[in-house]
N, C-alpha and C positions, 0 to 999 in steps of 0.2 A: 604529488598525488591527482589522480583524474576523478573528476566526480560527474556521472553519469545522471540527465533528469528522464523521467518518464512523468509527462505535469497533466494535469486536468483530464484524467482518463476517466471519464462517465458510467457510471453504471447503476441501471435498476436491480435491487436487490433490497435482500427480506431480512435486513438484520433491523434488531432492537429486542426490550422485553412486550412491550403491548401486545396484544394480539390482533390490533388493525393493522399493526407494520408488518406482521408473518404475512397478515392476506392480504395488505394492496401494497406493501412493498413501499420503497421511496426512494430518491435520486442522491447519487454519493459521487463528489469526487475524488478522485485517488492524486497525490504526487506525492512520489518517491525520488529519495538522491541518493545514491551509492558512489563512496568512496571507494575506487580502486585501488592497490597496493601498486605503490611508484613503479612508474616502466615508462623509460626515457619517451621513446619512439613505440608507437602500434601503428605497425599498418597488415597487422593480420587479424582474424575474426577472434582467434585463440587467444590472441594477448589480452582483450578485452572480454566486457560480459554481452552479452547477443542480448539483445533488448526484447527480441520477439518473445525469448522465452521467459525473462523478467515478468512480462505481460502475462506471457499465460498463467504463471504463478499467481499474478493479482486475480485477475481474470477466475481463476479456477476457485481460489478462497472466497470471492465475492462472490460465488454461488452457492456458498456452504452458509445458510442462515445463521448466525450468532448473536448473542443477546446482548452482548457490550461489544462497541468500537474499540475499546481498549485489548480486549483478548484479540481481536481481529485482528489490530495495526502488530503486536506480537506474533501471530500466526504467521502472518505475510513475512515481515522481517524473519521470523527463523525460517522459514522456506526458502528468501532466496537466500539466504548466507548455505545453506545447506546445497544450494546449487552449483554457491561457486566461493571456495570456503579462501579465495584474495582477497574478495571484500574484507576491507578495512571500519568502513562505517557505513549504516545506511538510518536514514532517517524518512519515514511516512507519515503521512497527514491522511486522513480521512474526514471531508465534512459531509456530514448529512445535512441534505439540503431545505429537508419540512420536519422539524424535529415536532412530534407529537405534543405542543404544548401550549397551552390554551392562549391566544391574545400574543403570542409572541412570533415578531419580527425579526429575520435574519436566518443565521444557521449555524449547528453548533459541528464542534471536530474537535477529534483527537489526535494527538501526535505522537510519536515514539522516537526518540535518535538511541541507538546503540554504538558501540565499539567495539571492536574483534583485535584480539593480540594476533 
């Protein structure tokens, strides 16, 4: 199985439960791993996943304000699979750089790993 990675995708977006997050937004980092069904040698684009289309799917979803990161990772995962059902596994991690937690240092993240038959 081939694994395709889109790493360290940076977005300014408006996801969160609190009003300030919906107004000011936050910085997010998205990492995606896609397991593609077994193909011995890939030498044409139609044998693999078009990275630019996967990026557009992620970008489109990041532009839709969503209260919970858990919902967002599920939505992105499902949209990528609908785009190309040759996918066998998808793993997505979304990191919120500056969570609205008083006296908190660090960041928070949500990940989801799904397998498809």
